[in-house]
C-alpha positions in Angstrom: -0.4 8.6 56.8 -0.7 11.8 54.7 -3.0 11.7 51.6 -1.5 12.2 48.1 -2.5 15.3 46.6 -3.3 15.6 43.0 -4.0 13.2 40.2 -2.6 9.6 40.4 0.2 9.1 37.9 -0.9 7.2 34.8 0.8 4.0 33.7 2.3 4.0 30.4 0.0 2.1 27.9 1.6 -0.4 25.5 0.2 -1.6 22.4 2.1 -3.9 20.0 2.3 -2.6 16.4 3.9 -4.1 13.3 7.5 -2.9 13.0 9.3 -2.4 9.9 8.1 -2.7 6.2 9.9 -3.1 3.1 7.8 -2.1 0.0 9.8 -2.9 -3.0 8.1 -1.9 -6.2 8.8 -3.0 -9.7 8.5 0.5 -11.1 10.4 3.7 -9.9 7.7 6.3 -10.6 4.0 5.7 -9.9 4.3 3.1 -7.2 7.2 4.9 -5.4 5.2 8.1 -5.4 2.1 6.6 -4.0 3.6 4.5 -1.2 6.0 7.2 -0.1 3.0 9.4 0.3 1.3 6.9 2.5 4.6 6.5 4.5 4.7 10.3 5.1 1.1 10.2 6.3 1.8 7.3 8.8 4.9 9.1 10.0 2.8 12.4 10.7 0.1 10.2 12.6 2.7 8.6 14.8 4.8 11.8 15.4 5.3 12.4 19.0 3.4 9.3 20.3 6.6 7.5 21.4 7.4 10.3 23.9 4.0 9.8 25.6 3.4 6.0 25.4 5.3 2.7 24.9 4.6 2.1 21.3 6.4 0.7 18.3 6.3 3.1 15.6 5.9 1.5 12.2 8.6 2.3 9.7 8.2 2.0 5.9 11.2 1.7 3.4 9.9 2.2 -0.1 12.3 1.2 -2.7 11.8 1.3 -6.5 13.9 -1.4 -8.1 13.4 -0.5 -11.7 13.5 -4.3 -12.6 10.7 -6.4 -14.2 8.9 -8.9 -12.1 11.0 -11.5 -13.9 13.9 -10.6 -11.7 12.1 -8.7 -8.9 12.2 -11.7 -6.4 16.0 -11.9 -6.8 16.4 -8.1 -6.6 14.5 -7.8 -3.3 16.3 -10.8 -1.7 19.5 -8.7 -2.5 18.1 -5.7 -0.9 17.1 -7.7 2.2 20.6 -9.2 2.4 22.5 -5.9 2.2 20.1 -4.0 4.5 21.0 -3.4 8.2 17.4 -3.5 8.9 15.6 -6.8 9.6 12.2 -6.2 8.0 9.3 -7.9 9.6 7.0 -7.3 6.6 8.0 -7.7 3.0 5.8 -6.6 0.2 6.6 -6.6 -3.5 4.4 -4.4 -5.9 4.3 -5.2 -9.5 2.0 -5.6 -12.5 1.6 -8.1 -15.3 3.4 -6.3 -18.2 4.0 -8.1 -21.3 5.8 -11.1 -19.9 5.1 -14.8 -20.2 1.9 -15.6 -18.2 3.4 -18.4 -16.1 6.2 -15.8 -15.0 3.6 -13.5 -13.4 2.0 -16.4 -11.6 5.3 -17.7 -10.4 6.3 -14.5 -9.1 3.4 -14.3 -6.8 3.8 -17.9 -5.6 7.5 -17.4 -5.1 6.9 -14.4 -2.9 4.5 -16.4 -0.8 6.8 -19.2 -0.4 9.4 -16.8 0.9 6.9 -15.5 3.5 6.5 -12.2 1.6 3.4 -10.7 0.2 2.6 -9.7 -3.4 0.7 -6.6 -4.2 0.1 -7.5 -7.6 -2.0 -5.8 -10.4 -3.4 -7.1 -13.6 -3.1 -5.5 -15.9 -1.7 -2.2 -14.5 -1.2 -0.4 -11.2 -3.4 2.3 -12.4 -6.3 0.0 -11.8 -5.7 0.7 -8.2 -5.9 4.5 -8.9 -9.0 4.1 -10.8 -10.8 2.1 -8.2 -10.8 5.3 -6.0 -13.3 6.8 -8.4 -15.2 4.0 -10.1 -15.7 0.2 -10.1 -14.3 -1.6 -13.2 -14.9 -5.2 -14.0 -13.9 -5.3 -17.6 -10.3 -5.4 -18.9 -9.0 -2.2 -20.6 -5.7 -1.2 -21.9 -3.2 1.1 -20.4 -4.1 4.1 -22.5 -7.7 3.7 -21.4 -6.6 3.8 -17.8 -4.7 7.0 -18.6 -7.7 8.5 -20.3 -10.2 7.6 -17.5 -7.7 8.9 -14.8 -7.3 12.2 -16.8 -11.1 12.6 -16.9 -11.4 12.1 -13.1 -8.5 14.6 -12.5 -10.1 17.2 -14.6 -13.7 16.5 -13.0 -11.9 17.4 -9.7 -10.3 20.5 -10.9 -6.9 19.3 -11.8 -5.9 20.4 -15.3 -3.7 18.5 -17.7 -3.4 14.8 -18.4 -2.5 12.0 -16.1 1.1 11.2 -16.1 2.8 8.3 -14.3 5.6 10.4 -12.8 3.2 13.1 -11.5 2.0 13.1 -7.8 -0.9 15.6 -8.6 -3.5 12.9 -8.5 -2.5 11.9 -5.1 -4.3 14.8 -3.5 -7.6 13.2 -4.6 -7.1 10.0 -2.6 -9.0 11.1 0.4 -9.5 8.5 3.3 -13.0 8.1 2.0 -11.9 7.4 -1.5 -9.3 5.0 -0.2 -11.8 3.0 1.6 -13.9 3.0 -1.5 -11.0 1.7 -3.4 -10.5 -1.1 -1.0 -14.2 -2.1 -1.1 -14.2 -2.2 -5.0 -10.9 -4.1 -5.1 -12.3 -6.7 -2.6 -15.5 -6.8 -4.8 -13.5 -7.4 -7.8 -11.3 -10.2 -6.2 -14.7 -12.0 -5.3 -15.3 -12.3 -9.0 -12.5 -14.9 -9.3 -12.5 -18.5 -7.8 -9.3 -19.6 -6.1 -8.4 -21.9 -8.8 -8.2 -19.1 -11.4 -4.6 -18.3 -12.5 -3.6 -14.9 -11.5 -2.8 -13.9 -15.0 -6.5 -14.5 -15.9 -7.8 -12.2 -13.2 -7.9 -9.1 -15.4 -8.8 -6.7 -14.0 -7.6 -7.6 -10.6 -5.4 -6.2 -7.9 -4.0 -7.2 -4.4 -2.7 -3.8 -3.6 -5.7 -3.3 -1.5 -4.5 -5.8 1.0 -1.3 -3.7 1.7 -3.2 -0.4 1.7 -5.7 -1.8 4.1 -3.0 -2.9 6.4 -1.3 0.6 6.4 -4.7 2.2 6.8 -5.3 0.2 9.9 -1.9 1.2 11.3 -3.0 4.8 10.8 -6.3 4.3 12.5 -4.4 2.5 15.4 -2.5 5.9 15.8 -5.7 7.9 15.7 -7.2 5.7 18.4 -4.1 6.0 20.7 -4.3 9.9 20.3 -8.0 9.8 21.3 -7.2 7.6 24.3 -4.5 9.9 25.5 -7.0 12.7 25.8 -9.4 10.9 28.0 
């Protein structure tokens, strides 16, 4: 029997990955810009992998609803019903705003009862941005968030003021800064006992849970590429 010449063919490797994500945000500016930027980053990391190995490419649908968290649950339910995509993971992103306190808590609990995840922030989504630069464990108002973010932008060479509809600050969110924000948000969450109502967890944010999950997907793609080079 003749010997085979050359390398033995490699079997395709399979690694299960989460599939589709719906990230529905209360706002139509800041949150949408941020998560679409993350979606593009993931898309780049997985580009071309499906042609080389058997892998499920995670897909992110980011939708700004433009409704308050009072009606966000109902709006997202409509989006899911009308969408041709069956989303495996549903995340709603919102902050406390100036609504009745029980409504904020109820929105989080309602999402959990539906099997969704709530990436809430108290008081503002900008808390998540700020945690990329510094730890904060005292409640401040939204104007103070803008002032602090403006200072960090200018310190890092970006002129002008922080604006909610501007993507300029996103370039400062390096992987290292992102990991720092996750650590700081976890540390902040540890300040509150489980029986503390969400509306009293100020400052506080669960955005880190979603970002940590998406970051892990990106790291999985990096690992797959490294293994392909072996």
